C-alpha positions as CSV (number, residue, x, y, z in Angstrom):
1,M,0.5,-18.9,26.2
2,N,3.5,-16.8,27.5
3,S,4.1,-14.8,24.3
4,I,2.5,-14.1,21.0
5,D,4.8,-13.7,18.0
6,L,3.2,-11.1,15.7
7,S,6.3,-10.7,13.5
8,V,6.1,-11.4,9.8
9,K,8.5,-11.6,6.9
10,I,8.1,-10.0,3.5
11,G,10.9,-11.5,1.5
12,S,14.1,-10.5,3.5
13,L,12.2,-7.7,5.3
14,T,11.1,-8.5,8.9
15,L,8.2,-6.5,10.4
16,Q,7.4,-6.5,14.1
17,N,3.7,-7.1,13.2
18,P,1.6,-7.3,10.0
19,I,0.0,-3.9,10.3
20,L,1.3,-1.1,8.0
21,L,-0.1,2.3,7.1
22,A,-1.0,2.7,3.5
23,S,0.6,5.2,1.2
24,G,-1.2,8.5,0.8
25,T,-3.5,8.1,3.9
26,V,-1.2,9.5,6.6
27,G,1.0,11.8,4.7
28,Y,4.6,11.4,5.8
29,G,3.9,10.1,9.3
30,S,4.1,13.3,11.2
31,E,0.5,14.2,10.3
32,I,-0.8,11.2,12.4
33,S,1.9,10.9,15.1
34,E,0.0,12.8,17.8
35,Y,-2.9,10.4,17.5
36,A,-1.1,7.1,17.3
37,D,2.2,5.6,18.6
38,L,3.8,4.8,15.3
39,S,6.6,2.9,17.0
40,K,4.1,0.1,17.7
41,I,3.2,-0.6,14.1
42,G,4.8,-3.0,11.6
43,G,5.7,-0.2,9.2
44,I,4.7,3.0,7.4
45,V,4.4,3.3,3.7
46,T,5.1,7.0,2.7
47,K,3.0,9.2,0.6
48,S,4.1,8.6,-3.0
49,I,7.4,10.4,-3.8
50,S,8.2,11.6,-7.3
51,L,11.4,13.1,-8.7
52,N,9.9,16.6,-8.7
53,P,7.2,18.2,-6.6
54,R,3.6,17.6,-7.8
55,K,0.6,19.8,-7.1
56,G,-1.8,17.0,-7.9
57,N,-5.3,17.4,-9.3
58,P,-7.4,20.5,-8.8
59,P,-10.1,20.3,-6.0
60,P,-12.6,19.1,-5.1
61,R,-10.6,15.8,-5.0
62,I,-12.2,13.7,-2.3
63,A,-15.8,12.6,-2.0
64,E,-17.5,10.3,0.5
65,T,-19.4,7.3,-1.0
66,S,-21.5,4.4,0.3
67,S,-19.1,2.5,2.7
68,G,-16.1,4.2,1.2
69,M,-14.5,7.3,-0.5
70,L,-13.4,8.5,-3.8
71,N,-10.1,10.3,-4.2
72,A,-8.3,11.9,-7.1
73,I,-5.4,13.6,-5.3
74,G,-3.2,13.0,-8.3
75,L,0.0,12.0,-6.3
76,A,0.6,15.5,-4.9
77,N,3.9,15.4,-3.0
78,V,6.9,17.5,-2.0
79,G,9.3,15.9,-4.4
80,L,12.4,13.8,-3.8
81,E,14.8,16.6,-2.6
82,E,12.4,18.0,0.0
83,F,11.5,14.5,1.1
84,I,15.1,13.7,1.9
85,K,15.7,17.1,3.5
86,T,12.6,17.6,5.7
87,K,10.7,14.3,6.0
88,I,13.3,11.6,6.5
89,P,14.6,13.1,9.7
90,F,11.2,12.7,11.4
91,L,10.7,9.2,9.9
92,K,14.1,8.1,11.2
93,D,13.1,8.8,14.8
94,I,9.8,6.9,14.5
95,G,11.2,3.5,15.3
96,S,9.0,1.7,12.7
97,T,10.0,0.1,9.4
98,L,9.9,2.7,6.6
99,I,8.8,1.7,3.2
100,C,9.1,4.4,0.5
101,N,6.4,4.5,-2.1
102,I,7.6,5.8,-5.5
103,A,5.5,7.1,-8.3
104,A,6.7,8.3,-11.7
105,S,5.7,9.3,-15.2
106,S,8.5,7.4,-16.8
107,I,10.6,4.3,-16.3
108,E,13.7,6.4,-15.9
109,E,12.1,8.4,-13.1
110,Y,11.3,5.3,-11.1
111,V,15.0,4.3,-11.4
112,E,16.3,7.7,-10.5
113,C,14.2,8.0,-7.4
114,T,15.1,4.5,-6.3
115,K,18.8,5.1,-6.8
116,A,18.7,8.4,-4.8
117,L,16.8,6.8,-1.9
118,N,18.8,3.7,-1.9
119,Y,21.5,5.5,0.0
120,E,19.1,6.5,2.8
121,D,19.6,4.0,5.7
122,T,16.1,4.9,7.1
123,V,14.4,3.6,3.9
124,K,14.2,-0.2,4.4
125,A,12.2,-1.1,1.2
126,F,10.4,0.4,-1.8
127,E,6.8,0.1,-2.8
128,I,6.7,0.9,-6.6
129,N,3.3,2.4,-7.5
130,V,2.5,1.3,-11.0
131,S,-1.2,1.5,-10.6
132,C,-2.6,4.9,-9.5
133,P,-6.0,5.4,-11.3
134,N,-6.2,9.1,-11.0
135,V,-3.2,10.6,-12.7
136,K,-2.9,11.3,-16.4
137,D,0.7,10.4,-16.9
138,G,1.8,6.9,-16.0
139,G,-0.7,5.5,-13.6
140,L,-3.0,3.0,-15.2
141,I,-1.0,3.1,-18.4
142,F,1.8,1.3,-16.5
143,G,-0.4,-0.7,-14.2
144,N,-2.6,-2.3,-16.9
145,D,0.2,-3.3,-19.2
146,V,2.1,-6.3,-18.1
147,K,5.1,-5.4,-20.3
148,Y,5.5,-2.1,-18.4
149,V,5.2,-3.8,-15.0
150,R,7.8,-6.3,-16.1
151,T,10.2,-3.6,-17.4
152,I,9.8,-1.3,-14.4
153,T,10.4,-4.2,-12.0
154,E,13.5,-5.2,-13.9
155,K,15.0,-1.7,-14.0
156,V,14.2,-0.9,-10.3
157,R,15.6,-4.3,-9.2
158,A,18.9,-3.4,-10.9
159,A,19.0,0.0,-9.0
160,T,18.7,-1.3,-5.4
161,D,19.5,-4.4,-3.3
162,K,16.7,-3.4,-0.9
163,P,13.4,-5.2,-1.0
164,I,11.0,-4.0,-3.7
165,I,7.2,-4.4,-3.6
166,I,5.1,-3.8,-6.7
167,K,1.7,-2.2,-6.0
168,L,-0.8,-3.8,-8.4
169,S,-3.9,-2.5,-9.9
170,P,-7.3,-4.3,-9.5
171,N,-8.5,-2.8,-12.7
172,T,-7.4,-5.7,-14.8
173,A,-8.8,-9.0,-15.8
174,S,-5.9,-11.2,-14.5
175,I,-4.0,-9.8,-11.6
176,K,-2.0,-13.0,-11.3
177,E,-0.2,-12.3,-14.6
178,F,1.1,-9.0,-13.2
179,A,2.2,-10.7,-9.9
180,Q,4.0,-13.3,-11.9
181,A,5.7,-10.7,-14.0
182,A,6.8,-8.9,-10.9
183,K,8.2,-12.1,-9.4
184,D,10.0,-13.1,-12.6
185,E,11.9,-9.8,-12.7
186,G,13.0,-9.9,-9.1
187,A,10.3,-8.3,-6.9
188,D,10.3,-9.4,-3.3
189,A,6.6,-8.9,-2.9
190,V,3.4,-7.4,-4.3
191,S,0.8,-5.2,-2.6
192,A,-2.8,-5.7,-3.7
193,I,-4.9,-3.9,-4.3
194,N,-4.7,-0.3,-5.3
195,T,-8.0,1.6,-5.6
196,L,-10.8,0.7,-8.0
197,V,-11.9,3.3,-10.6
198,G,-15.1,5.0,-9.6
199,T,-17.2,8.2,-10.0
200,A,-20.0,10.0,-8.3
201,F,-22.4,12.9,-9.3
202,N,-24.3,15.6,-7.6
203,I,-27.9,15.0,-8.6
204,Y,-28.8,18.7,-8.4
205,T,-25.9,20.3,-10.1
206,K,-25.5,17.3,-12.4
207,K,-21.8,17.6,-12.1
208,P,-19.2,15.2,-10.8
209,K,-18.4,15.3,-7.1
210,I,-14.7,15.4,-7.9
211,K,-13.1,17.7,-10.4
212,N,-11.2,14.8,-12.1
213,I,-14.6,13.1,-12.8
214,T,-13.2,9.7,-11.9
215,G,-11.0,8.7,-9.0
216,G,-9.9,5.8,-6.8
217,L,-12.6,4.1,-4.8
218,S,-11.4,2.8,-1.4
219,G,-12.9,1.8,1.9
220,A,-15.0,-1.1,3.2
221,A,-17.0,-1.2,-0.1
222,I,-14.0,-2.7,-2.0
223,K,-12.9,-5.4,0.5
224,P,-14.6,-8.4,-1.2
225,V,-12.8,-7.4,-4.5
226,A,-9.5,-7.0,-2.7
227,L,-9.8,-10.4,-1.0
228,A,-10.6,-12.1,-4.3
229,K,-7.5,-10.5,-5.9
230,V,-5.3,-11.5,-3.0
231,L,-6.7,-15.0,-3.2
232,E,-6.1,-15.1,-7.0
233,I,-2.4,-14.2,-6.5
234,S,-1.8,-16.6,-3.6
235,R,-3.3,-19.5,-5.5
236,N,-1.2,-18.9,-8.6
237,V,2.1,-17.1,-7.7
238,D,4.6,-18.0,-5.0
239,I,5.3,-14.4,-3.8
240,P,4.6,-12.6,-0.5
241,I,1.5,-10.4,-0.7
242,I,0.6,-7.3,1.3
243,G,-3.2,-7.0,1.3
244,I,-4.9,-3.7,0.9
245,G,-8.5,-2.7,0.5
246,G,-11.3,-1.9,3.0
247,I,-9.5,-3.2,6.1
248,M,-11.4,-1.5,8.9
249,N,-10.8,-3.7,11.9
250,W,-8.8,-6.7,13.1
251,Q,-11.3,-9.2,11.6
252,D,-10.7,-7.8,8.2
253,A,-6.9,-8.1,8.7
254,V,-7.3,-11.8,9.7
255,E,-9.4,-12.5,6.7
256,F,-6.8,-11.1,4.3
257,M,-4.1,-13.3,6.0
258,I,-6.3,-16.4,5.6
259,C,-6.5,-15.6,1.9
260,G,-2.8,-15.4,1.6
261,A,-1.5,-11.9,2.7
262,S,1.6,-11.9,4.8
263,A,0.8,-8.4,6.0
264,V,-1.9,-5.7,5.4
265,Q,-2.1,-1.9,4.9
266,L,-4.6,0.3,6.5
267,G,-5.9,3.2,4.4
268,T,-9.3,4.8,4.6
269,V,-9.9,3.7,8.2
270,N,-7.2,6.2,9.2
271,F,-9.5,9.1,8.2
272,I,-12.1,7.7,10.6
273,N,-9.9,6.6,13.5
274,P,-6.3,7.7,13.4
275,N,-5.4,5.2,16.2
276,A,-6.9,2.2,14.3
277,C,-3.5,0.8,13.6
278,V,-2.6,0.4,17.3
279,E,-6.0,-0.8,18.3
280,I,-6.0,-3.5,15.6
281,I,-2.6,-4.7,16.7
282,E,-3.9,-5.2,20.3
283,D,-7.0,-7.0,19.0
284,L,-4.8,-9.3,16.9
285,K,-3.0,-10.3,20.1
286,K,-6.3,-11.1,21.8
287,Y,-7.4,-13.1,18.7
288,C,-4.1,-15.2,18.8
289,I,-4.6,-15.9,22.5
290,E,-8.3,-16.8,22.0
291,T,-7.4,-19.2,19.1
292,K,-4.2,-20.5,20.7
293,L,-2.1,-19.2,17.8
294,E,1.5,-18.7,18.9
295,K,2.7,-17.2,15.5
296,I,0.4,-15.0,13.5
297,S,2.4,-15.7,10.4
298,K,0.8,-19.2,10.4
299,L,-2.5,-17.6,9.4
300,T,-1.1,-16.7,5.9
301,A,-2.7,-18.9,3.3
302,S,-4.3,-21.1,5.9
303,Y,-7.3,-21.4,3.7
304,L,-6.6,-24.8,2.0
305,I,-7.3,-24.6,-1.7
């Protein structure tokens, strides 16, 4: 085989390969740039941006768990104005597709952030975070109510002509209903899943390991749940899916694509190996050669249901 085509499409968005960095795990890109060549990856999803700066939750707000980690950062970020002023210039020079993750405590804030960033040429798409499990305003209230997801998608869709991706919560009985609502209101794709709700306690102090008590569980421990949710969406809703949840190596990435994901996001693995994204891309090329697969996009939903 002379060449392997790793490019994938997410609606109208074309990525050079299916590997993206997940929101909140690499800051705004500069934090990981000395460890990985970000120009080689399919895209970077920024740390969540809100209209105003957020301090987030008080520490401790990260705790290691069996095959994973809990976090309750609380969407701490520099705010919209500072992001445009100091973060976008670096991201512009990366040479990778930039997807801006937006978080908000009101529907109006989602719209205002989207409108402001719509004029930034560097931003190629938006990931709308309606499903963060460790903030007290918005967060799960939005992500677990299909009416909110429908309304947020509708309003954001009217604010931009760029691709929008709705980030869905796994903490719901029927994720396909939320994916269908997002599609009905004009979303180009969904990303699934956000973290699961979890907690952990110190057996000697008898206190929670994170100040927020509960947080978002990520890492290898949640991969089977994430795969099942991606499969549920791909079986029932005709919409591109970006798979997230416990992807630690190239085999995990392939598994998500077989279940229906067009692309995947790497999260917790970045804390273990900051160069995992580049290594997984190279391993995917080897896999394609080994299996005589000329286009990796043919993997998506190759599991016949």
